[in-house]
N, C-alpha and C positions, 0 to 999 in steps of 0.2 A: 277808529271807531266811526260808525256811520252817523248820519244826521238823526236817524230815529233813536239810535242808542243814546246819543248825547241828550236829546230832548227828553227821552224817557227817564234817564238817570237824573236829570234836573228835577223832573216832576216827583220822582221817588225820593229825592233828597228832602222833600218837604212832607213826606209820608202821607199817602192816600189812605187814611185810617179806615174808611169803610171797606175799601177793596181788601186790605189786609185782614180785616175782621171776617169778610166773606170767605176768603181763602183759608183762614186758620180757625175761625170760630173764637178768636181771642182778640183782645185789645193790645195795641203796641205800648210797651213800657218806655222804650227809648231807642233811638237810632244808634246803630253801632258802626264803628269804623270798618269799612269793607275792603280796604287795601291790604294786600298780603305781601310784604317785602320779602324778596328772595333774589337769587341770581336772576331769575326771570320773574318780574313783578306781575302779579295777578290781582285783579280787582273785581270783586263780586258786584253784580248790579245793585243788589239791595240786601241789607242785613240789619235785622232789628232784634232786640230782646222783647219778648212778649210779656204780658202782665203776670204770667205764671212762671217767669224766669227761663222759659225755653228760648232757644235762639231759632229764628226763622230766616232762612236764606232763600231769596227769590232771584232767579235768572229770567230775563225778559228776552224772548226770541221773536224776530220778525220773519225768519226763514227756518226751514227744517234743517237742522244740523245733526248729521249722523253721529257726530262725536260727543253729543250732549251727555250720555251716561258717564263717559270717562271724565269730562270736564266737571260734572257735578260731583263725582267721587273725589276728585282732586280738591275742589272747593271744600267739601265736607271735612276732609282730613286737615286742611289748612285751618279751617274754622275751629275744629276740635283742638288743634295744636295751640292756638292762641287763646281761645275762650274756655278750654277744658270741658266742653260739652259738645256732643254730636248734635248737629242742627236738624231741625225739621226743614225739609227742602222741597221746593217746587219750581217748575218752569212755567212761566206765563207766556203762551204763544199769542202774539198780537198780529201776526201776518194775515194777509187777505186770502192766502191759499188754504188748503186743508191741512190741519195739524197732523203731522206724521212723526212727531218726536217720540223716540223710544224712552220709556221711563225706568229702564232697569239695565243692570249689567250682571250677567250670570257667568261665573267661571267655575273651575273645579272646586276651589276653596273659597269662593266669594259669591254672596248673593246680596245685591244692593239695589235699592229702588227708591224712587221719589215720585211725587205727584206731578202731573202735567195738566194744566188748565188751558183751555182755549178761551180767550177773552170774548170771542164771538158767541160763546154759549152762556155767558154771564148776563143776566138781565140788567140793563142799564138803570132801571128805576131807582134802586138804592143809591147808586153812585150819583145819579142826577139830583137826588134830594139831599145829598150830604152837604154839610156846611163847608167841606173842604173843596177848594177850587181845583186841587189836583184830582180828586175823585170825579168832579164834574167834567173836567177835560178828558179824563180817561174813559168816561161813559160813551164817548163817540165811537170807541172801538168795540163796545159790547153789542149784545143783541138789542136792537132798537125797534120798538113797535111803531112809533110815529117820529120819523126822522126830522120833519120840520119843527115839531113841538120841542124835541130834544135840543136841536141846534139853537133854536130861539132862546130856550132856557139857559143854555150854556153861555151864549153870547151876551145875554142880559146880565148874567153874573159877572162875566169878564168886564163888561162896560161899567159895572158898579164898583170895580176895584179902584183904589187910588191911582192916580196918573202914573206913578213910578212903577207900578206892577202891571198895569193894563197892557202896554205894548208887548211886554215879555210873554204874558199868558196868551195874547192873541197870536203871537208868533208860534208858540207851542201848539195851539189849537190848529193852526193852518198846517204845520208840519205833520201832525198826527192824522189830520184829515186825509192826507195823501195815502195813508195806509188803507183807506176805504174809498177807492176811486169813484164809486157811484155816488 
């Protein structure tokens, strides 16, 4: 698992509520266990039950992976096996390159698809104004109109955290900022 994956999973473990609402139009009810034990263990990036009792599964990608449709279908089936519901699924592309992730798998007896979002196309304003520090930090990956204002606002929120959390969130901010080299 790369440094971005680890950092993003840590952020998503604290549920960026505004981002999930932006992607689903729903509020999160609870965070679900996203580890799927088997002979080959699989762990989804993010799995929650929404306030309408639907299950939302999000995979976070910083590179274009041509195998995403197959991976997403496998996750969907594992989630359905455990939770007895087929999930709403999406991929959140956080990379700096152009998003080229395919959102479907079509076979002779199978038609499967999910949504793909490019975080660079999401307006950072809502995430920046959120009370969630996770949303605030993720906003640096979104479409930013005023980079200096946004970064100042995020850093101020991080600096206002209690000392035990401040260093951890500054580290996460610095790591994610590397996804946006400019």
